[in-house]
MARNU-545498 format. One record per residue (C-alpha): y, x, z; chain. Coordinates in steps of 0.25 Angstrom, whole numbers, plus 5000, padded with zeros to 4 digits. Layout:
N
{site {Y,X,Z},A},
...
END
This chain:
728
{site {5204,5100,4995},A},
{site {5214,5113,4999},A},
{site {5222,5119,4993},A},
{site {5218,5135,4988},A},
{site {5234,5142,4986},A},
{site {5247,5140,4994},A},
{site {5256,5136,4987},A},
{site {5272,5142,4992},A},
{site {5285,5136,4988},A},
{site {5299,5141,4991},A},
{site {5314,5138,4990},A},
{site {5327,5142,4996},A},
{site {5339,5132,5000},A},
{site {5354,5132,5004},A},
{site {5358,5125,5017},A},
{site {5367,5113,5010},A},
{site {5363,5100,5014},A},
{site {5354,5098,5002},A},
{site {5345,5108,5006},A},
{site {5335,5097,5014},A},
{site {5334,5089,4999},A},
{site {5332,5101,4990},A},
{site {5321,5105,5001},A},
{site {5315,5093,5000},A},
{site {5316,5092,4985},A},
{site {5309,5107,4985},A},
{site {5299,5104,4993},A},
{site {5295,5090,4987},A},
{site {5294,5095,4974},A},
{site {5284,5110,4977},A},
{site {5274,5098,4984},A},
{site {5273,5090,4972},A},
{site {5270,5101,4964},A},
{site {5261,5105,4973},A},
{site {5254,5092,4974},A},
{site {5256,5090,4991},A},
{site {5253,5076,4994},A},
{site {5255,5068,5009},A},
{site {5264,5078,5015},A},
{site {5275,5080,5004},A},
{site {5285,5069,5011},A},
{site {5284,5076,5025},A},
{site {5285,5089,5020},A},
{site {5298,5087,5013},A},
{site {5303,5078,5026},A},
{site {5301,5091,5034},A},
{site {5306,5100,5025},A},
{site {5319,5090,5024},A},
{site {5320,5092,5038},A},
{site {5318,5106,5040},A},
{site {5328,5111,5027},A},
{site {5338,5101,5034},A},
{site {5338,5107,5047},A},
{site {5337,5121,5043},A},
{site {5351,5118,5034},A},
{site {5358,5113,5046},A},
{site {5351,5122,5057},A},
{site {5351,5136,5050},A},
{site {5362,5133,5036},A},
{site {5355,5145,5029},A},
{site {5347,5146,5017},A},
{site {5333,5140,5019},A},
{site {5318,5142,5013},A},
{site {5310,5131,5011},A},
{site {5295,5136,5009},A},
{site {5284,5127,5004},A},
{site {5269,5131,5005},A},
{site {5257,5123,5000},A},
{site {5245,5127,5011},A},
{site {5230,5125,5007},A},
{site {5232,5112,5018},A},
{site {5246,5110,5019},A},
{site {5262,5112,5016},A},
{site {5269,5119,5023},A},
{site {5286,5121,5024},A},
{site {5292,5131,5027},A},
{site {5309,5130,5029},A},
{site {5316,5144,5034},A},
{site {5330,5146,5036},A},
{site {5338,5161,5038},A},
{site {5343,5160,5051},A},
{site {5332,5163,5061},A},
{site {5341,5164,5072},A},
{site {5345,5147,5071},A},
{site {5332,5141,5077},A},
{site {5326,5129,5072},A},
{site {5330,5115,5082},A},
{site {5319,5113,5092},A},
{site {5316,5098,5091},A},
{site {5305,5088,5095},A},
{site {5299,5080,5087},A},
{site {5304,5067,5095},A},
{site {5317,5074,5102},A},
{site {5323,5076,5088},A},
{site {5337,5068,5087},A},
{site {5337,5064,5074},A},
{site {5349,5052,5076},A},
{site {5361,5054,5070},A},
{site {5373,5059,5077},A},
{site {5387,5055,5079},A},
{site {5391,5060,5066},A},
{site {5380,5052,5059},A},
{site {5371,5066,5054},A},
{site {5358,5070,5063},A},
{site {5358,5080,5074},A},
{site {5346,5087,5073},A},
{site {5334,5089,5062},A},
{site {5320,5083,5062},A},
{site {5315,5095,5056},A},
{site {5307,5101,5064},A},
{site {5303,5087,5072},A},
{site {5298,5082,5058},A},
{site {5291,5094,5058},A},
{site {5282,5092,5072},A},
{site {5283,5077,5067},A},
{site {5275,5080,5052},A},
{site {5271,5094,5051},A},
{site {5256,5100,5052},A},
{site {5262,5111,5061},A},
{site {5277,5118,5060},A},
{site {5283,5128,5066},A},
{site {5296,5138,5064},A},
{site {5296,5153,5062},A},
{site {5306,5164,5063},A},
{site {5310,5176,5056},A},
{site {5320,5187,5056},A},
{site {5326,5179,5045},A},
{site {5322,5165,5045},A},
{site {5315,5155,5052},A},
{site {5306,5143,5046},A},
{site {5301,5131,5051},A},
{site {5287,5127,5044},A},
{site {5278,5114,5043},A},
{site {5265,5112,5039},A},
{site {5259,5098,5035},A},
{site {5246,5097,5032},A},
{site {5240,5092,5017},A},
{site {5234,5082,5015},A},
{site {5220,5088,5012},A},
{site {5211,5096,5023},A},
{site {5213,5111,5024},A},
{site {5201,5119,5018},A},
{site {5195,5126,5031},A},
{site {5199,5141,5025},A},
{site {5212,5136,5023},A},
{site {5223,5141,5035},A},
{site {5237,5137,5036},A},
{site {5246,5148,5030},A},
{site {5256,5150,5041},A},
{site {5270,5153,5033},A},
{site {5276,5164,5042},A},
{site {5274,5167,5056},A},
{site {5278,5156,5064},A},
{site {5278,5150,5078},A},
{site {5265,5144,5083},A},
{site {5265,5130,5076},A},
{site {5265,5116,5084},A},
{site {5254,5107,5080},A},
{site {5255,5090,5082},A},
{site {5240,5087,5085},A},
{site {5247,5071,5081},A},
{site {5258,5072,5071},A},
{site {5268,5060,5074},A},
{site {5276,5053,5060},A},
{site {5289,5058,5055},A},
{site {5295,5045,5062},A},
{site {5292,5048,5077},A},
{site {5305,5054,5080},A},
{site {5311,5039,5078},A},
{site {5301,5034,5089},A},
{site {5311,5039,5101},A},
{site {5323,5031,5092},A},
{site {5314,5017,5090},A},
{site {5309,5018,5105},A},
{site {5322,5019,5109},A},
{site {5327,5005,5104},A},
{site {5341,5010,5100},A},
{site {5351,5001,5091},A},
{site {5349,4995,5080},A},
{site {5359,5006,5072},A},
{site {5354,5018,5080},A},
{site {5339,5013,5076},A},
{site {5341,5012,5062},A},
{site {5350,5025,5062},A},
{site {5337,5034,5066},A},
{site {5329,5028,5059},A},
{site {5335,5031,5045},A},
{site {5337,5044,5050},A},
{site {5323,5047,5052},A},
{site {5320,5039,5040},A},
{site {5327,5050,5032},A},
{site {5321,5062,5038},A},
{site {5308,5057,5040},A},
{site {5307,5055,5024},A},
{site {5317,5067,5020},A},
{site {5327,5057,5013},A},
{site {5341,5057,5011},A},
{site {5344,5043,5016},A},
{site {5339,5034,5025},A},
{site {5342,5018,5027},A},
{site {5338,5005,5034},A},
{site {5340,4991,5028},A},
{site {5336,4980,5039},A},
{site {5337,4963,5037},A},
{site {5348,4955,5038},A},
{site {5345,4943,5047},A},
{site {5340,4934,5039},A},
{site {5335,4944,5030},A},
{site {5341,4942,5016},A},
{site {5349,4956,5016},A},
{site {5348,4970,5020},A},
{site {5356,4978,5028},A},
{site {5355,4993,5028},A},
{site {5360,4996,5042},A},
{site {5359,5011,5041},A},
{site {5356,5023,5032},A},
{site {5356,5038,5033},A},
{site {5360,5048,5021},A},
{site {5367,5040,5012},A},
{site {5382,5043,5015},A},
{site {5389,5053,5022},A},
{site {5390,5042,5035},A},
{site {5381,5029,5038},A},
{site {5380,5020,5028},A},
{site {5386,5008,5029},A},
{site {5376,4996,5031},A},
{site {5376,4985,5019},A},
{site {5367,4974,5016},A},
{site {5359,4971,5003},A},
{site {5350,4961,4999},A},
{site {5334,4964,4999},A},
{site {5332,4968,4984},A},
{site {5345,4978,4988},A},
{site {5338,4983,5001},A},
{site {5324,4986,4997},A},
{site {5318,4995,4985},A},
{site {5312,4985,4979},A},
{site {5316,4969,4977},A},
{site {5310,4963,4990},A},
{site {5306,4971,5003},A},
{site {5293,4979,5002},A},
{site {5284,4980,5013},A},
{site {5281,4994,5012},A},
{site {5290,5007,5010},A},
{site {5295,5007,4994},A},
{site {5299,5021,4987},A},
{site {5310,5023,4976},A},
{site {5308,5035,4967},A},
{site {5324,5032,4963},A},
{site {5335,5024,4968},A},
{site {5339,5022,4953},A},
{site {5330,5014,4950},A},
{site {5329,5007,4965},A},
{site {5335,4993,4969},A},
{site {5336,4998,4984},A},
{site {5352,5000,4987},A},
{site {5351,5007,4974},A},
{site {5366,5007,4973},A},
{site {5368,5012,4987},A},
{site {5358,5023,4988},A},
{site {5359,5029,4974},A},
{site {5373,5030,4977},A},
{site {5370,5038,4990},A},
{site {5364,5047,4980},A},
{site {5347,5044,4985},A},
{site {5336,5041,4974},A},
{site {5325,5038,4979},A},
{site {5319,5028,4992},A},
{site {5309,5026,5000},A},
{site {5310,5011,5009},A},
{site {5302,5005,5020},A},
{site {5303,4991,5026},A},
{site {5304,4988,5040},A},
{site {5295,4978,5043},A},
{site {5294,4970,5055},A},
{site {5283,4958,5058},A},
{site {5279,4956,5043},A},
{site {5295,4957,5039},A},
{site {5303,4967,5031},A},
{site {5315,4969,5039},A},
{site {5322,4982,5036},A},
{site {5321,4995,5027},A},
{site {5323,5009,5028},A},
{site {5324,5018,5017},A},
{site {5326,5032,5015},A},
{site {5332,5039,5003},A},
{site {5331,5051,4995},A},
{site {5341,5057,4984},A},
{site {5329,5062,4976},A},
{site {5319,5055,4967},A},
{site {5305,5052,4972},A},
{site {5307,5057,4986},A},
{site {5299,5049,4994},A},
{site {5284,5047,4993},A},
{site {5273,5038,4998},A},
{site {5273,5048,5012},A},
{site {5288,5044,5014},A},
{site {5288,5029,5012},A},
{site {5274,5029,5023},A},
{site {5284,5036,5031},A},
{site {5297,5026,5030},A},
{site {5288,5016,5031},A},
{site {5283,5022,5044},A},
{site {5296,5022,5050},A},
{site {5301,5008,5044},A},
{site {5289,5004,5051},A},
{site {5293,5011,5065},A},
{site {5306,5005,5066},A},
{site {5303,4992,5058},A},
{site {5302,4984,5073},A},
{site {5311,4992,5079},A},
{site {5324,4990,5070},A},
{site {5322,4976,5070},A},
{site {5321,4974,5085},A},
{site {5335,4981,5086},A},
{site {5339,4974,5071},A},
{site {5335,4960,5080},A},
{site {5342,4964,5092},A},
{site {5354,4969,5084},A},
{site {5356,4956,5077},A},
{site {5354,4949,5092},A},
{site {5367,4955,5096},A},
{site {5372,4953,5083},A},
{site {5370,4937,5083},A},
{site {5376,4938,5100},A},
{site {5387,4945,5095},A},
{site {5391,4934,5085},A},
{site {5386,4922,5093},A},
{site {5398,4930,5104},A},
{site {5408,4932,5093},A},
{site {5408,4917,5088},A},
{site {5407,4911,5102},A},
{site {5420,4918,5105},A},
{site {5425,4915,5093},A},
{site {5423,4900,5095},A},
{site {5430,4902,5110},A},
{site {5442,4907,5101},A},
{site {5443,4897,5090},A},
{site {5441,4886,5100},A},
{site {5450,4889,5109},A},
{site {5462,4887,5098},A},
{site {5467,4874,5093},A},
{site {5476,4880,5080},A},
{site {5472,4882,5066},A},
{site {5480,4895,5065},A},
{site {5475,4902,5077},A},
{site {5460,4897,5074},A},
{site {5462,4905,5062},A},
{site {5468,4917,5068},A},
{site {5457,4916,5078},A},
{site {5447,4915,5067},A},
{site {5453,4927,5060},A},
{site {5454,4936,5072},A},
{site {5440,4933,5076},A},
{site {5433,4936,5063},A},
{site {5441,4951,5061},A},
{site {5434,4956,5076},A},
{site {5420,4952,5070},A},
{site {5417,4950,5057},A},
{site {5427,4956,5048},A},
{site {5438,4965,5046},A},
{site {5448,4953,5041},A},
{site {5449,4937,5040},A},
{site {5457,4927,5036},A},
{site {5456,4911,5039},A},
{site {5462,4901,5028},A},
{site {5465,4888,5031},A},
{site {5466,4875,5024},A},
{site {5474,4863,5024},A},
{site {5474,4849,5024},A},
{site {5473,4850,5008},A},
{site {5463,4861,5007},A},
{site {5473,4872,5005},A},
{site {5470,4884,5012},A},
{site {5480,4896,5018},A},
{site {5479,4908,5025},A},
{site {5479,4906,5041},A},
{site {5476,4919,5045},A},
{site {5471,4932,5042},A},
{site {5469,4945,5048},A},
{site {5462,4958,5044},A},
{site {5457,4968,5056},A},
{site {5467,4978,5050},A},
{site {5479,4973,5050},A},
{site {5487,4981,5039},A},
{site {5478,4970,5029},A},
{site {5482,4959,5036},A},
{site {5494,4957,5026},A},
{site {5486,4959,5014},A},
{site {5475,4951,5018},A},
{site {5482,4939,5020},A},
{site {5490,4941,5008},A},
{site {5477,4941,5000},A},
{site {5470,4931,5008},A},
{site {5484,4922,5006},A},
{site {5483,4924,4990},A},
{site {5468,4924,4988},A},
{site {5462,4912,4997},A},
{site {5446,4919,4999},A},
{site {5435,4910,4991},A},
{site {5425,4904,5002},A},
{site {5414,4916,5004},A},
{site {5402,4918,5011},A},
{site {5396,4931,5007},A},
{site {5404,4944,5010},A},
{site {5411,4950,4998},A},
{site {5424,4952,4993},A},
{site {5433,4939,4992},A},
{site {5443,4943,4981},A},
{site {5439,4952,4968},A},
{site {5448,4963,4962},A},
{site {5451,4952,4950},A},
{site {5456,4943,4960},A},
{site {5466,4953,4968},A},
{site {5471,4958,4956},A},
{site {5475,4943,4948},A},
{site {5483,4941,4964},A},
{site {5489,4955,4961},A},
{site {5483,4961,4972},A},
{site {5479,4975,4971},A},
{site {5483,4984,4982},A},
{site {5473,4991,4990},A},
{site {5471,4981,5004},A},
{site {5471,4970,4994},A},
{site {5459,4976,4988},A},
{site {5453,4981,5001},A},
{site {5454,4968,5007},A},
{site {5448,4960,4994},A},
{site {5437,4973,4994},A},
{site {5431,4965,5008},A},
{site {5418,4958,5010},A},
{site {5423,4944,5014},A},
{site {5418,4929,5018},A},
{site {5427,4916,5017},A},
{site {5421,4905,5024},A},
{site {5427,4890,5022},A},
{site {5431,4884,5036},A},
{site {5424,4870,5036},A},
{site {5424,4862,5047},A},
{site {5418,4847,5046},A},
{site {5418,4847,5030},A},
{site {5432,4853,5030},A},
{site {5436,4865,5025},A},
{site {5447,4872,5034},A},
{site {5450,4884,5027},A},
{site {5443,4899,5028},A},
{site {5437,4910,5037},A},
{site {5438,4924,5027},A},
{site {5433,4936,5031},A},
{site {5431,4949,5027},A},
{site {5426,4965,5029},A},
{site {5430,4979,5024},A},
{site {5426,4981,5012},A},
{site {5416,4991,5017},A},
{site {5410,4981,5027},A},
{site {5400,4969,5026},A},
{site {5400,4955,5031},A},
{site {5383,4954,5036},A},
{site {5376,4942,5035},A},
{site {5380,4939,5051},A},
{site {5394,4941,5049},A},
{site {5395,4928,5041},A},
{site {5385,4922,5048},A},
{site {5395,4922,5059},A},
{site {5407,4920,5051},A},
{site {5401,4907,5046},A},
{site {5400,4904,5060},A},
{site {5413,4909,5065},A},
{site {5420,4900,5053},A},
{site {5413,4888,5058},A},
{site {5419,4890,5070},A},
{site {5434,4894,5065},A},
{site {5432,4880,5056},A},
{site {5428,4872,5071},A},
{site {5442,4878,5076},A},
{site {5449,4877,5065},A},
{site {5446,4861,5064},A},
{site {5448,4862,5078},A},
{site {5461,4866,5076},A},
{site {5466,4858,5064},A},
{site {5460,4845,5073},A},
{site {5469,4850,5085},A},
{site {5482,4851,5074},A},
{site {5480,4837,5071},A},
{site {5477,4832,5084},A},
{site {5492,4838,5089},A},
{site {5499,4833,5076},A},
{site {5494,4820,5079},A},
{site {5495,4820,5095},A},
{site {5509,4825,5092},A},
{site {5512,4816,5082},A},
{site {5508,4803,5091},A},
{site {5516,4809,5102},A},
{site {5528,4810,5095},A},
{site {5526,4797,5094},A},
{site {5525,4793,5109},A},
{site {5538,4801,5113},A},
{site {5552,4798,5109},A},
{site {5556,4810,5099},A},
{site {5566,4819,5106},A},
{site {5575,4815,5094},A},
{site {5574,4801,5095},A},
{site {5576,4803,5111},A},
{site {5592,4796,5114},A},
{site {5603,4803,5119},A},
{site {5605,4793,5130},A},
{site {5621,4794,5137},A},
{site {5621,4800,5151},A},
{site {5606,4802,5153},A},
{site {5599,4817,5151},A},
{site {5586,4814,5146},A},
{site {5571,4823,5143},A},
{site {5556,4822,5142},A},
{site {5545,4829,5143},A},
{site {5532,4827,5138},A},
{site {5516,4834,5140},A},
{site {5503,4830,5136},A},
{site {5492,4833,5146},A},
{site {5483,4840,5134},A},
{site {5493,4850,5127},A},
{site {5482,4848,5116},A},
{site {5484,4835,5114},A},
{site {5500,4831,5115},A},
{site {5499,4814,5115},A},
{site {5497,4812,5129},A},
{site {5498,4797,5138},A},
{site {5512,4800,5142},A},
{site {5526,4797,5137},A},
{site {5540,4796,5138},A},
{site {5552,4788,5129},A},
{site {5566,4788,5129},A},
{site {5575,4778,5120},A},
{site {5587,4768,5119},A},
{site {5589,4754,5116},A},
{site {5599,4744,5116},A},
{site {5606,4753,5124},A},
{site {5596,4756,5134},A},
{site {5588,4770,5136},A},
{site {5575,4768,5138},A},
{site {5565,4777,5145},A},
{site {5550,4777,5148},A},
{site {5538,4787,5152},A},
{site {5525,4783,5152},A},
{site {5510,4788,5154},A},
{site {5497,4783,5147},A},
{site {5485,4785,5155},A},
{site {5478,4795,5149},A},
{site {5482,4806,5136},A},
{site {5480,4806,5124},A},
{site {5479,4799,5111},A},
{site {5474,4787,5117},A},
{site {5486,4788,5129},A},
{site {5496,4790,5118},A},
{site {5491,4776,5112},A},
{site {5496,4769,5123},A},
{site {5510,4778,5123},A},
{site {5512,4774,5110},A},
{site {5510,4759,5114},A},
{site {5518,4760,5126},A},
{site {5531,4769,5120},A},
{site {5534,4760,5108},A},
{site {5530,4745,5114},A},
{site {5540,4750,5125},A},
{site {5551,4754,5115},A},
{site {5549,4741,5108},A},
{site {5551,4734,5122},A},
{site {5563,4742,5124},A},
{site {5570,4739,5113},A},
{site {5568,4722,5115},A},
{site {5577,4725,5127},A},
{site {5564,4722,5137},A},
{site {5567,4724,5152},A},
{site {5558,4736,5158},A},
{site {5548,4726,5166},A},
{site {5546,4719,5153},A},
{site {5543,4731,5143},A},
{site {5533,4736,5152},A},
{site {5528,4723,5154},A},
{site {5524,4722,5138},A},
{site {5521,4735,5135},A},
{site {5512,4732,5148},A},
{site {5504,4723,5140},A},
{site {5505,4730,5126},A},
{site {5498,4741,5133},A},
{site {5487,4731,5139},A},
{site {5486,4725,5123},A},
{site {5484,4738,5116},A},
{site {5477,4748,5127},A},
{site {5461,4746,5126},A},
{site {5459,4757,5132},A},
{site {5466,4758,5147},A},
{site {5476,4766,5145},A},
{site {5487,4764,5155},A},
{site {5502,4766,5154},A},
{site {5511,4769,5166},A},
{site {5527,4769,5161},A},
{site {5542,4772,5168},A},
{site {5551,4764,5158},A},
{site {5567,4762,5160},A},
{site {5579,4759,5153},A},
{site {5592,4765,5157},A},
{site {5605,4760,5154},A},
{site {5620,4766,5158},A},
{site {5627,4761,5171},A},
{site {5642,4760,5167},A},
{site {5649,4771,5161},A},
{site {5642,4785,5157},A},
{site {5638,4793,5169},A},
{site {5637,4782,5178},A},
{site {5621,4780,5177},A},
{site {5611,4774,5171},A},
{site {5603,4759,5174},A},
{site {5588,4761,5172},A},
{site {5578,4751,5171},A},
{site {5564,4754,5172},A},
{site {5549,4750,5174},A},
{site {5539,4761,5182},A},
{site {5523,4755,5176},A},
{site {5515,4764,5185},A},
{site {5522,4776,5182},A},
{site {5527,4786,5190},A},
{site {5541,4783,5195},A},
{site {5553,4789,5190},A},
{site {5560,4798,5198},A},
{site {5577,4798,5199},A},
{site {5584,4813,5205},A},
{site {5598,4812,5209},A},
{site {5608,4823,5208},A},
{site {5603,4827,5224},A},
{site {5588,4829,5220},A},
{site {5584,4818,5227},A},
{site {5572,4812,5218},A},
{site {5569,4796,5219},A},
{site {5557,4788,5211},A},
{site {5564,4775,5204},A},
{site {5557,4765,5201},A},
{site {5542,4757,5206},A},
{site {5530,4759,5200},A},
{site {5524,4746,5193},A},
{site {5513,4743,5186},A},
{site {5507,4751,5174},A},
{site {5505,4749,5159},A},
{site {5492,4744,5151},A},
{site {5483,4741,5166},A},
{site {5486,4725,5170},A},
{site {5493,4716,5161},A},
{site {5499,4704,5173},A},
{site {5511,4714,5180},A},
{site {5524,4714,5180},A},
{site {5534,4725,5180},A},
{site {5550,4725,5184},A},
{site {5562,4734,5181},A},
{site {5567,4742,5191},A},
{site {5581,4749,5190},A},
{site {5588,4759,5192},A},
{site {5602,4766,5193},A},
{site {5604,4783,5189},A},
{site {5616,4790,5189},A},
{site {5621,4803,5184},A},
{site {5614,4814,5189},A},
{site {5601,4808,5191},A},
{site {5587,4810,5185},A},
{site {5579,4801,5183},A},
{site {5562,4808,5181},A},
{site {5552,4800,5176},A},
{site {5537,4806,5175},A},
{site {5522,4804,5169},A},
{site {5511,4808,5180},A},
{site {5506,4819,5173},A},
{site {5519,4824,5181},A},
{site {5517,4819,5196},A},
{site {5502,4820,5193},A},
{site {5504,4834,5191},A},
{site {5492,4845,5199},A},
{site {5491,4858,5202},A},
{site {5480,4863,5212},A},
{site {5480,4855,5224},A},
{site {5492,4844,5221},A},
{site {5497,4835,5213},A},
{site {5514,4834,5211},A},
{site {5514,4819,5214},A},
{site {5528,4812,5213},A},
{site {5532,4821,5226},A},
{site {5531,4834,5218},A},
{site {5538,4828,5207},A},
{site {5550,4824,5214},A},
{site {5551,4837,5221},A},
{site {5551,4843,5208},A},
{site {5559,4835,5202},A},
{site {5571,4834,5213},A},
{site {5574,4848,5210},A},
{site {5580,4844,5196},A},
{site {5592,4837,5200},A},
{site {5604,4844,5191},A},
{site {5594,4847,5179},A},
{site {5594,4841,5166},A},
{site {5584,4833,5161},A},
{site {5577,4842,5152},A},
{site {5578,4851,5164},A},
{site {5571,4843,5174},A},
{site {5561,4841,5164},A},
{site {5559,4857,5163},A},
{site {5561,4859,5178},A},
{site {5548,4847,5180},A},
{site {5538,4853,5171},A},
{site {5543,4868,5175},A},
{site {5539,4865,5189},A},
{site {5527,4854,5186},A},
{site {5521,4868,5180},A},
{site {5524,4875,5192},A},
{site {5517,4864,5201},A},
{site {5504,4865,5193},A},
{site {5503,4875,5181},A},
{site {5499,4867,5170},A},
{site {5494,4857,5175},A},
{site {5499,4846,5167},A},
{site {5485,4837,5165},A},
{site {5494,4824,5160},A},
{site {5502,4820,5151},A},
{site {5519,4823,5155},A},
{site {5529,4817,5153},A},
{site {5543,4818,5161},A},
{site {5557,4810,5156},A},
{site {5571,4815,5163},A},
{site {5582,4806,5163},A},
{site {5595,4814,5168},A},
{site {5609,4804,5171},A},
{site {5620,4810,5166},A},
END
């Protein structure tokens, strides 16, 4: 039924920030007293926007007038600055996105008027200007009742079809914005469309066990920091509701009760984002007033939620995929770096640096020794001013195992340890995780990382950290295995070569030796040398086992120790080679052959008169003799190698050397050295060696090593040994 009388309510407001809220309250209470039904929420929304525009653009006292017409509600918002025109903007062209400083650059007043009102207009007079809107009431107007204009106005605009309040959002949805931009636009529209003071959007995490508030407006002076919460803390009720929910008083509600209450919010309306029957998120609008939202507001919010649900989920999945690819790229890069080192300390340092570059603000690596005792191997903070405090704290209070992000140390623990400085307490308040480094059931240490106190680890961060910890564990185990292998190899190689302090001093002879394995990661090789004294003789040997590594070293050990034992028995060089050949044939089951040069030196007459050398070259490169004139001559004859045949004969050869002569014996790692085009060979070695006349034995070694490197840089692909005897 049409109403018989027109009702009017009028109030003035000062141009203050709270004017929009006061105007909303005035209009809502007025309409409630008049018993107005459905148009109430739309009227309040329009008053909010028109009052806001008046405060921002006119900056003068404004007057709000509400009229109850027979078939409509009319609202007039007038200010006292008629010379300042109302900004004109179409309903779909208004820029309502956030500006660079976080505030909207324009209002939605006229755009919303065009979208919601049955008719609207702007009128100017000498003393004021007024924007008025009319909304059709639920009841049909009577035939005798006509709309009563408040004052002479410009011709009104009428729309044959009134778009919904979310029409301005359609452009943003069709633009396929990145997820953060889309969410920011949406909460801004939602707050405006419902006349609220704040709005936020929470989205489900990948595993849907937690919900993350991704964006919010109106809750602080700046952007509301994202945080995660459980389902019962996110939704107004204990479980996600399939439709909108209204909370008239947040003091007795569950959804973000503390955060919203601290922001001054008292009532809340929420709507779920539903995709394929699954709740993927939640949009909420809050107000500082109790019972601010009605059923119309709830329906309007749900309509907006339905519009954005699919675009938001699509953008979220794209964001998840990008994050997944970034994580895989990070882990792949980490693997490359970690596998590039076989040093445990370097592995710990790389792991900490990787974490601080991607996952946390600081990181520490503890390692366990063979007895299980933990020590701090490396610690680093993104801010170097914290490094000393961090190391001190981690050394004094080793972190416990912890997979859930939270502070590692309580205030009582810090007080008990006597640590009361501000930096220590700040570090202790950081959310952190501490993951054990385990390989093949053995705990090698612990990887600990933390963020700043105002940050938090996401579930994805924790998953990436777990994966990184496994890779660090593998790299650390490899480093330990390599260190153990290197230690054993060095011990074995020491047993195969004479200790420097045990090399005898030979009167009248200056001697030097050189050894380098083919593989720098494996110090054990098949080449060896020896120099020892027995019964007035000085014996020397240099040999080369076929192959490298521990298998070759086994033959080397057999040959060296058998050689010494036979030499001390006084056997001739030929007999020693014969017995050594049989020993290798008896023990060798892997077809390891051995070439060897063995010789014995005895002085001739008085010191300085020279030496007599008895030698056998069993398949080995012949020694080279350099005289004072720089002439190089091969010495001896090549005889069968050892470990190949049983029925072979060896014979002893004798040479005499004088003062100034230099005898060089090498393995084939020298003569078979190759560059890009050729092999050094015997002639190349003789050419290099001829320039060593007059040098000491050690200087000869240095000169040969330098010239070999110039001939073939980095070309030592075989074990190399050299023995130099310079006769004084």
